[in-house]
N, C-alpha and C positions, 0 to 999 in steps of 0.2 A: 225698269221694273215698275209695275203698276202699283197703285195704292192697295188693290185687292191682294196682290202678292206679298206686299210688305206688312199688311195688317196682322197676319198670324204671328210673325216674328216679334212685332211690337207688343202683342198681347201676352207673350210668354212670361215676361217679368211680372206682369199684373196677376196672372194666374198663379204663379209661384208664390207671390206675396199673399194672395187670397188663401191658398192652401196652408201656408205657414200660419196665418191668423186662425184658421179653423183648427189646426193642430193644437195651438195654444188654448183655444176655447174649449176643446174637448178635454185637454189636460187639466185646465183649471176647474172644469166641472167635476172631474174625478177627484182632484186634490181637495176641493171643498167638501165633497161627500165623505172622503176618508178622514179629513180633519174633524168634521162635525160628528162623526160616529160616536166618539167618547162623550160628546155633549148631550147626546140623546140616549144612548144605550149604555151609559156608565154602570148601571145597576144590573144589567142582565146580558151584556154582550160577552164576547170572548175575554179570556183572562187579560190579554194585553190591552183591550179596550177599557176594562175596569181599572187597570193600573194607570192608564193615561188620564182617566177621568178625575182622579184625585191628585194629579200633578198639574203644575202650571204650564201653559196658560188655561188649560181646560177647566181646572177647578174654579178659577176666577171668573171665567166666562159663564159657567153654570150658575155661580152665585149671583151674577149680575142681573138675572131675570127671575121672575116668580116661578115660572114653569118651563125649565129648559127643554123638557121633552116636547112640549107643544111648539115652543118658539123655534128651536133649532131643527125640530122635525119638519115643520112646515117649510122652513128655508131649504130643505132638501129639494124642493121643486126647482130651485135655481140650477141644480146639477142636471135634472131632466132637460131643462130649457137649453143649457149650454151644449150638452151632448147632442140633442136633437138638431139644433141650429148648425152645429159643426158638420153633422152627417147629411143634412138635407140636400145640398147640391149634388153629392155623389149618389146617394140612394135614390134620388129621383131618376137617375139613369140606370137603375137596376130593375126596371119594370114596376108593375103595380105592387108586387110583393115588397120591393125596397121602399116604395112610397108609404105603404101601410106600416112597415116597421118604423120608419122615421116619424110618422104622425102619431103613432102610439107612444113613442118616447116623448114627443112634445106634449102629448096629453097629460103626461105625468107632472108637468109644470103646474097644471090646474088641479089634478086629482090629489096630489100629495098635500098641499095646504088644506084642502077640504077635509081630507082624511084626518089629519092631526087636529084641526080645529073641531072635529067631531068627536074627540076623545071623551069629553064628559058624558056620563050616562044620561044626563038630562038634556043633552044637545039635541035639537030637532033632527039633525042629520047623523045621529050616533051610529046608525046602521052602515054608514059609509066609512067608519073607522077601520083602517087596515085595507082599504080598497086598492092601495098601490100594490099589494101582493098579487091579486089576480091580474092587475095590469102588467106587472113584470112577467108573469107567465105568458100573457098574450104577446108581449114583446119577443120573448124567446121563441114562441111558436111561429111568429111572423118572420123570424130569421130564416126558418126553413123555407117559407114561401119566397123570401127574397133570394135565397140561394138558387131556387128553381127558375125564377123569372129574370135573374141577372143577365143571363146570356153569355155567350162564349167570349165576348170582349173582356169580361172580368177574369183575371187570373184564377186558376183552379183553387189555389190556396185561399183566396178571398171568399170564394163561394163555399168552401168547406167551413171557413170561420163563421160566415153568416149562418150556415146550417147548425153550427154548434153554439149559437147565442144562448140558448137555455142552459146548457152545461156551464157556460161562462158565468152566467148570473148565479147559478147554484154555487159555484166556487166562491163567489163573492160573499154569499151567505155563510158558507162554512168557515171562511177565514175570519170574518168579523162577528159571526153569531147574531147578525141583525140585518133586517131589510127595512127600507130600500137602499140605505146608504152603502152597505157592502156591495150589493149587486151593481150599484151605479158606478162605484170605483172600478169594478171589473169591466163594466160596459165601456167606460171611458178608455181603458186600455185597448179594447176591441175596436173602438171608434178610431183611435189613432192609427192602428194597423190598417183598417179599411181605407182611411183617407190616404195613407201612403201608397196603398196598393190599387186603388181604384183607377179605372181607365181615364184618360184625359177628357176634358170637357168637350172636345170635338168628336168623341166617340159616341155614336148613336147606339141606343139599345137594340140588340138583336136577340130574338128568342133563341132558346137552345135548339140545336138541329133536330129535325124529326128522325125518329128511329125507324 
């Protein structure tokens, strides 16, 4: 047996370990987003968010900083970063639509801190406050493009899930009563499913068959 023939077999454990690490990364991104929701939206989120915000450890964490809304809101960018990095290897194999979706998610790691730091009315960038909302809409719409460009190597259910990215994000808003943290928690669940269902690294992108 030649080295070329043995190499794919030796690479399989590494690929599995990498996928496992990315699953953890996406899960941690979603968990942080969900955990931090009461820290940011305790006064206007869903009922359960308000209840947690006055309980420990959330109450203590909110009291430990001068402005929990800005501090923990800006840290929501970590969830964008974790989910985007977890998805990047797979979505790059989903055509230009998949790449666009992933890079929009990664952009949230920069947009979110800027948005929250722009909260004060006298901030020079105050016009950017809340800009992660339109970004999330763009992410959802890019999911439709990703579903189109993914190609037939992606299982049908994963392409349907990609196309439903915007409804997934909306569900996150409805459950938590707040964005971007709620939608990010929902997006993390979608990311885990996509990582599990994505074709292997050896599968090259093929466009959908012509009709």
